N, C-alpha and C positions, 0 to 999 in steps of 0.2 A: 685692475687696469683703470688708470685715470680717464676721465671723460673731458678733462681740460688741463691746460698748463697756464700757470700764472708766474710772471716775472716783472721786475722793475725795469728790465731791459729786453725788449722784444724788437727784432729787426723787421719793421713794417715797410711797405713800399714807400712811405713818406719819411722814414727815418726811425731811429731807435726811441722807443717810448715804453712806459709801463703799460701792460695790457694782460688780459686773460683771453686765451684762445681755447674755444670749445670745439669738440668734435661731434660729428653725427656720422657714425660709421667711419668710412675711409676718408671723408671730406671734412674740411673746416666749416663748422656751422656758423660761428660768429667770432668776431674780434672786438672786445670791449676795452677801450682805453681807460686807464686809471689804475690805481693800486689794488682795486678789488676788495678793499677792506670791508665794504658793506655787503659783499656777496657771500653766500654759504660756502663753507670749506669742503663739504662732502663731494668726493669725486674729483677734486682739484689737486693737481700736483703743483705745489708752490716751490719754485726753485730759487726763490730769493732774488739776488742780483746777478745770477748767472745769465749769460746772453742766450736768448732763444732766437735761432735763425732758421731760414728754410734749409732743409736738407739739400745737399748738392745734387745737381743733375749732370751726370757724365754724358756728354753729347755724342760720343763715338767710342764704342767698345767692341771687342771680340772676346767675350769672357772666356770661352773654352780655350783660347790660346794662352791663357796663363799656364796651361800645362806645358807649353813650349818655352817657358822662361829659361833663358840661359843657353838654349840650343843654338849652335852655330858660332857663338862667340864673336870676337872682333872680325874674323874673316867674313862673316855674313854681311857686314856693313859695306863691303866693297862694291857689291852689285845690286841687282834687284832681288832682295831677299824673299819677296812674296813668291815670285816665279821660280827662283833658283832653289829654294829650300822648303818653304812652308807648304806650297801646293802639293809636293810629293808626300809629305807627312799627312796632310789633311785628307788626301785621297784614301787613307787607310782607316779613317774614323768611322765609328758606328754611332747610331743614335744614343745608345746607352753611354758610350764614351762622352758624347757631347753633354748629356745631362749631368754626368758626374763632374766633368771639368767646369761646366757653367756654374754649378753650385759653389765650387771653390772660389772662382772669380767673384761671384755675387757676395759671398761672405766677406771677402776682403773689402769690397765696396762699402757694405754696411758698416764695417768697423772703422771706416774712414769718414763716416758722416754722410755718405751718399745714399739717397733714397730712391733714385731712379736712374736708369741707364738707357741710352739709345744703342741697342744691340744689333749687330749685323753679322749673321752667321748662318751656316748650314743647319738642316734638321730643325725646322721651326717648332714642331711639337715638343721636341726634347728641350729646346731652349726655354720655351714658355713654361713647361712643367717645372724646370729647375728654378726659375724665378719664383714660381708659386711655392715650391718646396722651402726656399730660403726666406721668402717674404719681401723680396726686392721688387719694386715697380719697374716696368720697362716698356719701351717702344721697340717691338721686335720687328726687324726687317730681314726676312728670310733671304739669304743670298741667292740671287738669280744670275746665271751665266750660261751661255750656250756656245761660246766661241773660245773655249779653253777654260781650264781650272777644274778643281775637284767636283764642282756642281754641274758640269756641262751635260751630264746624262740624267740629271734629276730635276731639271728646272720645271718640268710640268708638274711634278708632285709638289714642289715648293710653291709654285703659283697657286695650286689648288689649296694648299695649306694656308697661304696668305688670305685667300678669300674666306675660307671656312673659319679661321680663327678671328678674322675681322668681324664676322657675323655673330660671334659668341658673346652675347651681352654679359653673361656671367663672368667671363674672363676679364672683360673691361671693368666690371665692378670690383675686381680684385686688384686692379691697377696694372694690368698687362694688356696693351693694345698693339695694333699692327701698323706697319708702314711697308711700302713697296721697297724691295731691296736689290735693285740691279747692282751688280758688283762694280763695274766700271765701263767706260765707253768703249774699251777695246775687247771686252769679254762678253758683250751683249750685242746681238745682231739687230738690225732694223726691224726684222720680223718679231723678235721678242719684245722690243720696245713697244711695238703696236699692240701685242697681246697683253702686256701688263697694264697698259693704259685703258684697257676695257674694264678693269676693276673699278669699284666705286670711287667717285671723285673725292671723297673725304679721306682717302688713303694718301698721305703725303709720301714723298720720295726721299729716301736716304741712300746716297750714292757717292762712291769715290770718283772724284773728277780731277783729271790731269795730275795724277799722283806720282807718275814716273816719266822719265824721258822716253821709255818704250811706248807707253800709252800715247803720249803726245806725238811721237814719230809715226805710230800706226795711223793716227788721224790724219797727219800731214800726207801720208801716202795715198789717202783717199781724197786729197785736195780740200781738207777741212780741218777743224780743230775739235778737241773734246767738247767744249762749250757749244760750238756750232752744231755738233751732232745732237746734243740734247735739244737745241732749239728746232732743228730740222725734223726731229721725231716727235715734237709736240710735248716733250717732257717739261719744258719751262712754263707751260700753262698751269702746272700744279705747284703746290707748296713743295719746295725742294731744300733739303739739307745737303749742300755740296761740300764734301769733306776733302781737305788738303788744298786743292786748287793751287798747286805750286807753279804749274806751267800755264798760266792764264794771262793773256795780254790785256792791256787797257781796253782794246777794242772788244775783246771777248767779255770782259767784265761789264761793259756797257750793255751787253745782251741780257744781263741778269737784272732782276727787279727786286730792290730791297724790301718791297712790300710783301713779296711772296717767297723770296729766297734768302736763306741764311747760310753763312759760310762756316764750315767746321774746321777748327784749328787744333792740332795736337803738338804742342811745342816741343816736348822732350823727345817724343818719337821722331819728329822731323829733324831735330838737331842731330840725332844719332844716325839716321838712315837716309836723310836727304838734306834739307836746309829749311830754316824757318820761313814761313810764308810772309808776304808783305802785308801784315795785318793793318799797319797804319794807313795803307791805301784803301783797304776794305772799309775801315772806319770813316775815312774822309769821304768815301762815296756813299755813306749812309747805310751800309750793310750791318745787320746784326751779326755778331761773332759768337759762336757757341764752341766752348772748349771741351775737348775730350782727352782721354789718356791713350786712345788706341788700345793695343793689346799688351798684356803682360810680357809677351814675347819680344816686343820692340820697345818697351818702356821700362820694364822691371817693377813698376808700381802702378796700382789702380787708384791711387789717391789723387783725384782730380784737383783738389785744392792746391796741391804742390805744383801744378802747372802754372799757377798765377805768377809766381816769382820770375820764371824765365820769360813769360809773356810780357811782363811789365818792364823788363830790363834788357831784352834781347838785342835791341838796336845798338846798345853801347858796346857790345862785344866786338864790333868791327872798327872801333875808333882807331886802334893802333895801325890797322891797314890803311885807313883813310888819310892818316897824317904821318907818313914815315920819314918826313924830312929830317935831315941831320945837318948840322953845321960843324965843320972841322972835326967830324967823328963823334960829336956830342948830340945825344938825342934832343930834338926840339920839343922840350917840355911845354913851352908856351903854346906851340902849335897844336900839340896834343890836347892840352886843356881847352883851347879855343874850339877845337873840333868836337870835343866832348860836349861843350856847352851848346854848340850848334845842333848836334844830334839830339841832345836832351830836349832842347826847345821844340824841335820838330815832332818829337815822339812822347812828350811828357804826359799827354792825355791817356796813353796806354798804361801809365803807372798809377792812375787814380784808383784807390781801393774800391769805390762804388762801381766804377766801370768794370773792373776786373771781376768783382763778385757777380755782376750781372751776366757774365759769360758762362757761369756755371749755375745760375739760378733762373732769372726771369727770361733771358733770351731763349734758351732751349725749352724752358718751361712753358712758353706760349706757343710752341710749334705745333703740337698735336691737338686737334679739336676735342678729342675724347679724354684727354688726360692733362688737366691744367696743373702745372707744377711750378715750383720755384718762387712762390709768393705766399706770404702769410696774410690771407684775405679770405673772406667768406666765399665758399664755393670751390676754392682750390683744394688740392689733395692734401691730406693731413700728414705731410712729411716734414718733420722738424728735427733739428739737432740743437742740443743744449751744451754750451761751453762754459767751463769754469775759468773766468778771466783772472782769477787769483792763482791759477796754476802757473808754475815757474816758466812754462813755455810761452805764456802770453802776458804775464804780469809786467808792468802795472796797467797796460791797456788804456791809456788816456784817450785814445781814438779806437773804439771797438772795431770799426770797419777795417782799419789798417791791421790791427791784430789778427782779424779773421782772414784777411787777404794774404798777409805776408808771414804770419807766424806759423809755428808747427801746430796747427789747430787740432789735428787728430790726437795729439798727446793730451790736450785739455778737454777732450770729448767726455761729457758727463752722462748724457742720455740721448738716445736716438728713438724717434717715433716714426714709423712708416705705416701708412694707411690707418692712422689712428691707434696703432698698437706699439707698445714699448718693445724695442729690440733688446733681447737679453734681459737685463734688470735695470730698474731705475738706479742711476749712478754707476752702472757697470755693463755697458754693451758687450764687453768681452765674455760675460757670463753665457752668452749664446754658444760659445765653443765648448762648454762643459757638459752639454747634454749627450746622452748615449746616441741619439740619432745623428748628430753632427759628427761625433767620433766615427760612426759607421760610414758616413759620407767620405770622410777623409781617408779611411782605410780603402774604400772602394776606388777612390780616385788614384791612390798609389798603385793599386793592383792593375787598374786599367791603363795607367801610364806606362807601367813596365811592359805590358803586353803590346801596347801601341808601338813602343820603341823597337821591340823585336820585329813586329810586322813591317815597320818602315825602315829597318836596318840603320837606326841612328843611336 
């Protein structure tokens, strides 16, 4: 197992440069710029001119829901798929199911260059153990709900698990830490908000906010809004990852503080089941944007890097509706082109590779005080991904950042390091799948999924 990686192209906070990155257990011990020609070669993995980048941070996942991939089909997109379909299936889950299914989602993440996830799901102990099984880092937010949903009868146990696992120093040293996981503003009572905020102040909050018209409407029935409910219950005094935020007004956004609160965005999931959030307004207001895949059930892929292309170009998809003018039955091409230019000028900052990459590295990576991620710097977690820029999927890569943001980066993945350890083999992360233990995990997941579908009648 190497104790350091050396390359002529390392993506450091200040840009791409030649450097040697050394590990001390699961953390980066030092970053020494230069070609390292005068340093001893023992224990150093020299990857030549391959690009060494921070491993991705997937800022919002439900890993066990990869087991529901494809369930419901196009029909499920018509309404509130969370309440109409998934809640009924999830009510039949056992902790052993969750551990088995989490492993599968975690394996997919690793093989796409992801080193850490922000996971929000039921059965905290099973989720945490599955991350340890696979070797993926995570910020685990045990789902808390008492006003409906599969966890409504188990919130006390999940609150206890949150506190217990948060106090487990050994767990944190393996790259698994905790966050508070209230489900959403319409499934958590005022009383539960008060209870969860009695837990230590260094537990940040990971919550769905204004994710559906139903949630928004239920808040309005109480004479308030989802964001105002968070403020009234004292939640906004903490660090908060507010995910989706689709039904949030300018007035409500002003209640949030960019110094404490980041906004979670799941482009492809939202495009399929709702609509893309107004990220350009978030950025203009100074908010950090953290990108996640959401679940395999609503995304079909846990490759968070592939979320960057729709994020960078989504605004242009509405151009044809904004400029429908026709003259004598002929499409107004000049009008469309002018409108495209106007939209591009207003939103071009979202297309910048460096900004896009920050949404899956440094922004979510700085969120949790116990797990510094997403940067190649001394003291950060030793989660790295090495890419072959001569791979046909990325060649010729005159701009490595653009290749990394917009290319099919997973195809060019050479080596993955998580917590200072190589995933699979040097040059072959997929070798991880060839072991007997992983084959047994896959078989168990198949068997448990078959049994779950029988119990849930799907």
